[in-house]
Backbone as a ProteinNet text record, in pm:
[ID]
protein_1_A
[PRIMARY]
MKTLIIVTHPNLEASNWNKAWVEELKKQPDITIHDLYKEYPDEQIDVQREQRLVEAHERIIFQYPLYWYSTPPLLKKWFDAVLLYNWAYGPEADKTNGKQIGVAISTYGTTESYQPTGSNRYTLDQILAPVQALARFISAVYLPHYAVNDTSDVTPERLAQSSKDYVRHLMTVQPAEEA
[TERTIARY]
10721.5	10643.7	10513.1	10485.6	10360.8	10243.7	10148	10035	9904.4	9821.1	9687.4	9587.6	9510.2	9404.3	9272.9	9215	9086.2	8977.6	8917.6	8814.7	8680.7	8610	8480.2	8377.6	8331.3	8227.2	8113	7993.1	7881.4	7843.8	7878.7	7847.5	7961.9	8075.3	8195.6	8176	8103.8	8084	8010.2	7928.3	7853.9	7929.6	8042.5	8120.8	8210	8210.5	8305.8	8445.2	8456.9	8586.2	8656.5	8591.8	8656.6	8688.7	8601.7	8627	8748.3	8757.3	8872.1	9001	8995.7	9114	9159.4	9064.3	9098.1	9161.5	9105.5	9161.7	9306.2	9335.2	9472.9	9563.4	9513.3	9592.5	9628.9	9541.7	9568.4	9693.3	9734	9851.5	9981.5	9971.7	10089	10141.1	10273.1	10329.4	10314.6	10314.9	10312.6	10187.7	10078.7	9951.5	9848.9	9785.4	9676.5	9546.1	9451.2	9318.3	9226.8	9160.4	9071.7	8937.1	8838.2	8705	8616.5	8591.1	8516	8372.9	8302.6	8164.1	8156.3	8256.7	8260.1	8292.9	8389.7	8430.5	8324.8	8252.9	8158.2	8020	7951.6	7818.4	7719.2	7748	7663.4	7714.5	7823.6	7887.4	7940.6	7963.4	8022.8	8173.3	8245	8388.1	8468.3	8559.3	8652.9	8770.2	8764.7	8860.2	9003.2	9025.3	9161.6	9217.8	9136.5	9181.5	9220.1	9137.6	9165.4	9292.4	9310.3	9430.9	9556.3	9547.2	9661.8	9694.7	9592	9615.7	9687.6	9642.4	9706.6	9851.5	9873.1	10008.5	10103.8	10051.1	10134.4	10170	10120	10143.1	10198.2	10284.1	10340.7	10250.7	10172.9	10088.4	9945.3	9850.9	9708	9638.5	9570	9494.6	9346.8	9268	9123	9066.2	9008.4	8954.1	8803.3	8737.3	8591.2	8533.2	8403.5	8335.3	8295.5	8305.3	8267.9	8116.3	8075.8	7934.1	7898.4	7816.8	7772.8	7889.7	7996.5	8116.1	8186.5	8171.9	8230.3	8257.9	8284.9	8310.4	8180.1	8178.5	8064.2	8050.2	7930.9	7907.2	7995.1	8025.1	8105.2	8248.2	8302	8436.6	8436.5	8336.4	8326.3	8315.4	8237.4	8225.4	8360.8	8436.4	8569.4	8660.5	8661.1	8742.6	8708.4	8579.3	8534.8	8572	8561.7	8584.2	8732	8811	8948.7	9051.8	9033.9	9134	9110.1	9145.9	9113.1	9216.8	9170	9254.7	9361	9481.2	9599.4	9639.5	9578.2	9626.4	9667.1	9573.3	9601.6	9633.1	9585.2	9610.8	9608.4	9659.2	9665.1	9807.5	9828.4	9965.2	10041.7	9973.9	10042.2	10032.2	9975	9952.6	10080.4	10107.4	10221	10200	10085.5	10064.4	10049.2	10009.6	9992.7	10098.7	10190.7	10295.5	10375.9	10382.7	10463.2	10402	10287.1	10220.1	10181.8	10179.4	10134.5	9988.3	9907.9	9764.8	9726.8	9650.9	9603.9	9463.2	9411.6	9275.6	9277.8	9198.9	9171.1	9019.6	8970.1	8824.7	8778.2	8653.8	8585.6	8469.8	8447.8	8339.6	8254.6	8129.1	8038.5	8060.8	8096.1	8115.1	8239.1	8240	8353.6	8465.3	8583.6	8695.8	8659.7	8596.1	8558.6	8458.8	8375.2	8274.8	8337.1	8459.6	8529.9	8631.7	8585.4	8664.9	8582.5	8645.2	8568.6	8457.7	8474.4	8371.4	8281.3	8307.6	8227.5	8101.5	8021.1	7891.7	7904.8	8013.9	8032.8	8096	8156.9	8214.3	8339.2	8378.2	8494.9	8584.3	8714	8807.3	8805.8	8858.1	8867.9	8962.3	9066.8	9154.6	9076.2	8987.9	8906.7	8808.9	8748	8652	8721.1	8845.9	8921.1	8996.2	8979.3	9047.6	9022.2	8903.1	8885.4	8978.1	9008.3	9099.7	9241.6	9276.1	9407.6	9419.1	9314.7	9315.3	9324.5	9253.9	9260.8	9404.5	9469.5	9607.6	9697.5	9685.1	9767.4	9738.7	9612.7	9572.4	9629.7	9642	9695	9844.2	9910.1	10054.9	10098.4	10009.1	10041.5	10080.8	10125.7	10167.7	10065.1	10012.8	9910.5	9973.8	9917.8	9961.5	9860.1	9903.5	9807.8	9714.9	9591.8	9490.2	9504.4	9439.1	9420.1	9269.8	9229	9085.7	9060.1	8944.9	8890.2	8754.5	8733.2	8609.3	8525.1	8400.9	8308.7	8294.1	8260.4	8253.5	8139.4	8051.4	7946.4	8003.6	8120.8	8187.8	8276.7	8214.5	8285	8317.5	8447.4	8491.4	8597.1	8613.8	8719.2	8858.1	8882.8	9013.1	9033.8	8930.4	8940.3	8956.6	8884.7	8899.7	9042.3	9095.4	9230.2	9334.1	9321	9417.4	9411.1	9290.2	9274.7	9336.8	9318.5	9375.8	9528.2	9585.4	9731.6	9781.1	9707.5	9746	9740.2	9642.6	9628.6	9749.4	9787.4	9904.9	10029.6	10046	10161.1	10161.2	10044	10031.2	10079.9	10033.9	10073.9	10224.4	10286.2	10429.4	10516.7	10459	10541.4	10498.9	10382.4	10332	10423.3	10440.9	10521.2	10432.2	10466.3	10384.4	10362.7	10245.3	10211.1	10293.5	10318.6	10389.5	10299	10356.9	10281.4	10268.8	10151	10127.3	10169.3
11407.7	11287.6	11295.9	11194.3	11192.3	11165.4	11259	11254	11243.9	11150.5	11132.3	11185.5	11284.7	11339.7	11279.3	11193.4	11132.5	11218.4	11302.7	11396.2	11325	11326.5	11259	11354.7	11443.5	11539.8	11522.2	11489	11463.7	11579.6	11701.9	11817.8	11918.2	11883.4	11963.6	12106.7	12125.7	12260.7	12352.3	12296.7	12377.3	12393.8	12327	12332.8	12455.9	12525.7	12636.1	12582.4	12499.4	12456.8	12357.4	12246.4	12143.2	12193.1	12274.7	12331.3	12425.5	12509.4	12600.5	12521.1	12414.7	12331	12270.9	12218.6	12156.4	12258.8	12378	12481.7	12513.7	12520.7	12547.6	12427.8	12308.4	12187.6	12171.6	12217.2	12206.7	12284.8	12381.6	12463.3	12394.7	12283.1	12218.1	12106.4	12092	11980.4	11848.8	11740.9	11606.4	11575.3	11647.7	11618.3	11583.9	11468.9	11424.3	11439.2	11511.6	11527.9	11423.6	11347.3	11241.3	11255.9	11308.5	11336.5	11214.4	11139.2	11013.8	11033.9	11134.7	11154.3	11198	11268.8	11307.3	11185.9	11106.6	10988.1	10879.6	10866.4	10755.4	10803.2	10882.1	10929.6	10814.4	10701.4	10582.7	10491.6	10532.1	10460.3	10323	10301.7	10177.2	10197.9	10159.9	10187.7	10092.3	10148.9	10071.5	10033.9	9914.9	9872.2	9871.5	9816.5	9810.3	9951.1	10041.6	10180.1	10243.6	10224.1	10281.7	10221.6	10093.7	10030.3	10082	10102.6	10158.9	10299.4	10379.1	10513.7	10506.7	10420.1	10404.7	10359.7	10263	10211.8	10318.5	10414.3	10517.4	10633.4	10632.8	10743.1	10690	10770.2	10731.6	10774.4	10879.9	10935	10944.2	10899.7	10905.5	10984.3	11090.4	11173.3	11161.5	11125.6	11120.4	11253.9	11328.6	11462.4	11456.4	11496.1	11488.5	11572	11604.9	11664.9	11552.2	11578.5	11478.2	11456.7	11331.8	11293.7	11203	11248.7	11165.1	11088.5	11160.8	11105.6	11000.4	11010.1	10911.5	10974.9	10888.3	10931.9	10938.7	11010.7	11001.4	10857.2	10815.1	10675	10622.9	10705.9	10657.2	10624.9	10694.7	10662	10528.5	10503.1	10372	10262.4	10287	10188.8	10169.7	10278.1	10271.2	10182.4	10204.1	10119.2	9971.9	9941.4	9802.5	9742.6	9822.2	9770.8	9763.7	9859.3	9874.1	9804.3	9809.5	9756	9606.2	9530.4	9388.2	9297.2	9180.1	9073.2	9035.6	9017.6	8985.7	9098.5	9214.2	9336.3	9437	9469	9564.6	9495.5	9376.3	9301.2	9152.2	9072.9	8929	8884.6	8753.8	8700.4	8741.4	8771.8	8810.6	8959.7	9034.4	9178.1	9257.3	9349.4	9439.4	9574.4	9596.4	9717.4	9844	9830.8	9949	9956.3	9861.7	9861.2	9990.4	10058.6	10179.6	10304.8	10293.8	10414.7	10501.8	10631.2	10722.9	10756.1	10744.6	10771	10877.1	10976.5	11082.3	11125.7	11216.8	11266.8	11418.8	11481.1	11624.8	11638.7	11692.6	11699.5	11840.7	11862.2	11984.5	11942.9	12022.6	11991.8	12115.6	12092.9	12203.2	12249	12155.9	12187	12271.1	12339.6	12420.5	12331.1	12386.9	12313.9	12269.2	12355.7	12324.5	12209.7	12194.7	12087.4	11949.6	11943.5	11816	11795.6	11808.1	11784.4	11693.8	11626.4	11539.3	11613.1	11741.8	11819.4	11895.9	11884.6	11954.5	11878	11937.9	11877.5	11744.4	11721.4	11594.5	11486.5	11525.7	11436	11358.7	11371.3	11300.1	11397.4	11370.8	11450.9	11401.7	11482.4	11437.6	11318.2	11313.8	11196.2	11070	11079.1	10963.2	10927.1	11027	11002.3	10942.7	10981.5	10931.5	10801.4	10744.7	10619.2	10507.5	10494.6	10389.1	10404	10526.4	10544.9	10509.3	10545.4	10508	10355.9	10289.5	10143.2	10081.9	10140.3	10093.9	10103.3	10215.7	10233.3	10125.6	10102.9	10001	9862.9	9832.3	9700.8	9670.8	9774.6	9752	9784.9	9789.2	9812.3	9947.2	10045.1	10181.8	10259.2	10381.4	10468.6	10580.8	10600.3	10702.3	10838.9	10940.7	11079.2	11154	11247.7	11331.5	11403.6	11420.5	11479.9	11631.7	11685.3	11829.2	11853	11956	11984.1	12133.3	12169.2	12302.1	12279.1	12349.5	12338.4	12464.1	12454.4	12567.9	12620.4	12528.4	12563.8	12659.3	12686.4	12785.6	12926.9	12943.9	13074.8	13088.6	13128.7	13136.8	13281.9	13308.8	13439.3	13412.3	13501.8	13481.9	13466.2	13543.2	13535.8	13400.2	13352.7	13222.7	13108.7	13115.1	13013.5	13012.6	13130.3	13139.4	13088.6	13128.5	13085.6	12934.8	12881.8	12737.8	12660.4	12708.2	12641.9	12641.8	12754.7	12763.1	12674.6	12673	12589	12440.7	12403.1	12263.8	12223.3	12306.3	12276.2	12267.7	12361.3	12359.2	12229.5	12190	12064.5	11947.3	11941.2	11831.3	11829	11944.8	11952.9	11924.4	11935.9	11922.7	11809.4	11750.2	11650.2	11527.2	11477.4	11357.4	11250	11125.3	11017.2	11035.2	10992.1	10998.1	10896.1	10926.3	10832.2	10711.5	10594.3	10472.3	10457.9	10420.4	10401.1	10262.4
9391.3	9416.9	9339.3	9259.1	9181.7	9275.1	9273.5	9365.5	9287.3	9329.1	9273.7	9375.1	9334.2	9419.3	9370.2	9450.5	9415.9	9479.9	9397.9	9443.4	9436.9	9548.6	9553.1	9612.5	9529	9567.4	9468.2	9514.4	9422.7	9332	9370.8	9287.8	9300.1	9241.8	9255.6	9206.9	9098.6	9044	9140.8	9228.3	9325	9456.5	9469.1	9592.4	9593.6	9704.2	9718.5	9746.9	9847.2	9899.5	9809.3	9780.2	9699.7	9559.6	9503.5	9371.3	9375.2	9477	9490.1	9506.7	9585	9603.5	9471.5	9395.4	9266.8	9173.5	9168.1	9080.8	9118.4	9246.7	9291	9262.1	9282.1	9257.3	9110.2	9022	8877.8	8836.7	8916.5	8886.5	8926.9	8996.3	9053.7	8963.2	8954.4	8877.5	8954.4	8882.8	8941.7	9022.7	8997.6	9064.5	8958.2	8976.6	8889.2	8965.8	8908	8966.8	8902.8	8986.2	8937.5	9008.3	8938	8992.2	8971.1	9077.8	9064.8	9015.7	9066.6	9023.3	8877.6	8829.7	8688.3	8601.3	8645.3	8569.3	8567.4	8676.9	8690.4	8735.1	8649.9	8689.1	8708.7	8643.8	8659.9	8771.6	8836.1	8946.1	8906.4	8777.7	8728.7	8716	8817.2	8827.8	8739.6	8662.3	8580.3	8670.9	8726.3	8828	8774.5	8657	8603.2	8581	8531.4	8510.8	8643.8	8744.2	8875.4	8935.4	8918.7	8971.5	8900.5	8770.3	8696.6	8747.6	8775.9	8829.9	8964.4	9051.1	9181.6	9163.6	9077.1	9054.6	9001.6	8927.4	8863.6	8956.5	9079.3	9173.2	9305.2	9366.9	9496.9	9613.4	9590.9	9697.1	9646	9729.4	9696.2	9806.8	9767.1	9861.8	9826.7	9925.2	9907.7	9955.1	9862.2	9891.9	9883.3	9991.7	9993.7	10108.2	10097.2	10210.5	10307.2	10435	10534.7	10528.4	10510.1	10499.6	10615.5	10706.4	10817.1	10878.6	10904.5	10970.2	10885.3	10756.1	10666.1	10530.3	10433.5	10296.1	10217.6	10106	10016.1	9965.2	9929.3	9891.7	9778.5	9679.4	9566.6	9608.7	9705.8	9752.2	9826.4	9906	9972.8	9867.7	9763.7	9655.7	9585.5	9568.3	9507.9	9592.7	9725.1	9813.2	9790.8	9791.7	9777.9	9642.4	9536.2	9400.8	9363.4	9407.6	9358.5	9446.9	9575.5	9667.8	9688.1	9586.7	9581	9644.9	9682.4	9736.1	9632.5	9680.1	9599.1	9504.3	9518.9	9451.3	9559.4	9650.6	9758	9890.6	9908.5	10031.7	9998.5	10088.3	10065.3	10036.9	10028.5	10018.8	9893.5	9784.7	9661.1	9631.6	9723.6	9701.6	9723	9630.4	9648.7	9581	9522.5	9442.6	9525.6	9651.5	9735.7	9846.3	9848.7	9950.9	9945.7	10058.9	10069	10008.5	9942.3	9891	10009.5	9990.2	10094.5	10069.2	10173.4	10163.1	10264.9	10217.3	10305.4	10269.6	10348.6	10332.6	10339.3	10252.5	10259.2	10264.3	10374.4	10391	10425.2	10390.9	10430.9	10521.2	10627.5	10721	10745.1	10766.9	10799.7	10943.7	11030.3	11171.4	11195.7	11307	11347.1	11401.1	11411.2	11470.6	11611.7	11687.7	11826	11832.8	11731.5	11735.2	11718.7	11665	11647.5	11759	11881.2	12001.7	12093.2	12186.6	12278.1	12352.3	12377.2	12445.6	12348.6	12218.5	12117.7	12082.1	11999.1	11964.4	11890.3	11819.7	11749	11836.3	11947.6	12047.6	12003.4	11878.4	11828.5	11752.4	11754.7	11677.3	11532.6	11443	11303.8	11292.4	11372.1	11370.6	11405.3	11502.7	11539	11427.3	11367.5	11259.5	11137.3	11114.7	10999.2	11027.7	11145	11179.7	11077.8	11018.3	10918	10796.4	10755.2	10642.5	10686.2	10807.6	10860.1	10869.1	10914	10921.6	10782	10685.2	10546.3	10495.9	10519.1	10473.9	10532.8	10660.1	10725.6	10666.9	10645.6	10596.7	10457.9	10374.6	10239.1	10230.1	10345.6	10354.8	10299.6	10309.1	10271	10396.9	10376.6	10486.1	10497.6	10616.9	10637.3	10663.2	10597.9	10616.1	10701.7	10784.6	10856.9	10759.2	10800.9	10712.6	10702.4	10598.9	10584.5	10594.4	10666.3	10680.6	10683.1	10631.1	10652.7	10718.9	10829.4	10904.5	10885.4	10929.6	10924.7	10781.8	10692.4	10550.4	10516.8	10611.4	10585	10585.6	10644.8	10649.7	10525.3	10415	10286.9	10255.7	10238.9	10189.5	10083.3	9988.2	9888.6	9951.8	10057.2	10124.1	10190.7	10254.7	10323.3	10222.6	10111.5	10005.9	9950.3	9922.1	9866	9965.1	10092	10193.2	10214.8	10220.7	10239.2	10123.7	10002.9	9885.1	9890.9	9928	9941.3	10054.8	10165.5	10279.2	10242.5	10164.4	10119.9	10035.1	9940.6	9857	9944.3	10036.3	10127	10208.6	10255.4	10330.1	10244.7	10120.1	10031.5	10007.8	10002	9973.6	10095.6	10214.3	10335.4	10428.3	10409.2	10504.8	10507.1	10627.6	10649.9	10711.7	10693.9	10751.1	10901.1	10943.9	11086.2	11164	11287.8	11374.2	11399.4	11393	11423.7	11574.4	11617	11760.5	11804
[MASK]
+++++++++++++++++++++++++++++++++++++++++++++++++++++++++++++++++++++++++++++++++++++++++++++++++++++++++++++++++++++++++++++++++++++++++++++++++++++++++++++++++++++++++++++++++++

């Protein structure tokens, strides 16, 4: 399955986690890495180019560090610019129908902090509900997310294992059950 990884990290070279993931993903066949901050340092998104990339892949994964319970600003801008009426949604839209959409995120908080009784009070599934709603709205299929938590705990072993787990997740993940 041709997979497009839309990496949205404002400083990928300084990232431990997202950079390690990208390096591991580059070794995989049928995966296209697309770094939005590298492609658009001026944040002027080439909408037609982005739409062609989406059209050429069956699976789209948004990879980013969790920012204030949301996406980095450039990814939100990408959603607004690329997912257009009568292309991604609307009566004549069919370009995203049946595409698989997922998220791979890194968080500073611990796994325990993303529980109803944790310091963040919400689970990652709850925090990622807007992406799930976006997928449904554009007639795509939502995939369960991949996450690494407690990113302050960086070890070479943990980075390597997380990278391998991420690839395994991409190769085995199945669409989430619809509620």
